[in-house]
C-alpha positions as CSV (number, residue, x, y, z in Angstrom):
1,M,75.3,188.8,12.3
2,D,72.1,189.4,14.3
3,A,69.5,187.0,15.6
4,N,67.3,187.4,12.5
5,W,70.1,186.2,10.2
6,A,70.5,183.1,12.3
7,R,66.8,182.4,12.3
8,S,66.7,182.7,8.6
9,L,69.6,180.3,8.2
10,F,67.9,177.9,10.6
11,T,64.6,178.1,8.6
12,V,66.4,177.4,5.3
13,W,68.2,174.4,6.9
14,V,65.0,172.9,8.2
15,F,63.3,173.4,4.8
16,I,66.2,171.7,3.0
17,S,66.1,168.8,5.6
18,F,62.4,168.4,5.1
19,I,62.8,168.2,1.3
20,L,65.5,165.6,1.8
21,V,63.3,163.5,4.0
22,L,60.5,163.7,1.4
23,Y,62.9,162.6,-1.3
24,I,64.1,159.6,0.7
25,V,60.6,158.5,1.6
26,F,59.2,158.8,-1.9
27,N,62.2,157.4,-3.7
28,R,61.3,154.4,-5.9
29,R,64.3,152.4,-4.7
30,N,62.8,152.3,-1.2
31,K,59.4,151.1,-2.3
32,K,60.2,147.5,-1.6
33,N,61.3,148.2,1.9
34,Y,58.2,150.1,2.7
35,D,56.0,147.4,1.2
36,D,57.7,144.8,3.2
37,A,57.2,146.8,6.4
38,A,53.6,147.4,5.6
39,N,52.9,143.8,4.9
40,S,54.8,142.4,7.9
41,I,51.8,142.8,10.2
42,F,49.9,140.4,8.0
43,E,52.6,137.7,8.0
44,N,51.7,134.8,10.1
45,D,54.4,133.1,12.1
46,D,53.3,129.8,13.6
47,K,56.0,129.8,16.3
48,E,54.8,133.1,17.8
49,S,51.1,132.2,17.6
50,S,51.7,128.8,19.3
51,E,53.6,130.5,22.1
52,K,50.8,132.9,22.7
53,D,48.3,130.1,22.9
54,G,50.4,128.3,25.5
55,R,50.8,125.2,23.3
């Protein structure tokens, strides 16, 4: 087994890992989690805002 064979196996492994990440990210079951994370910045928490104002 030479270095080129190991490089080829590593390339295939990285490609399969990339496809797996794409599948996880674009899976419909995870849509709610991503929507919640995207909208969390717009949620207003009165406790945090009053602490920042010094009230």
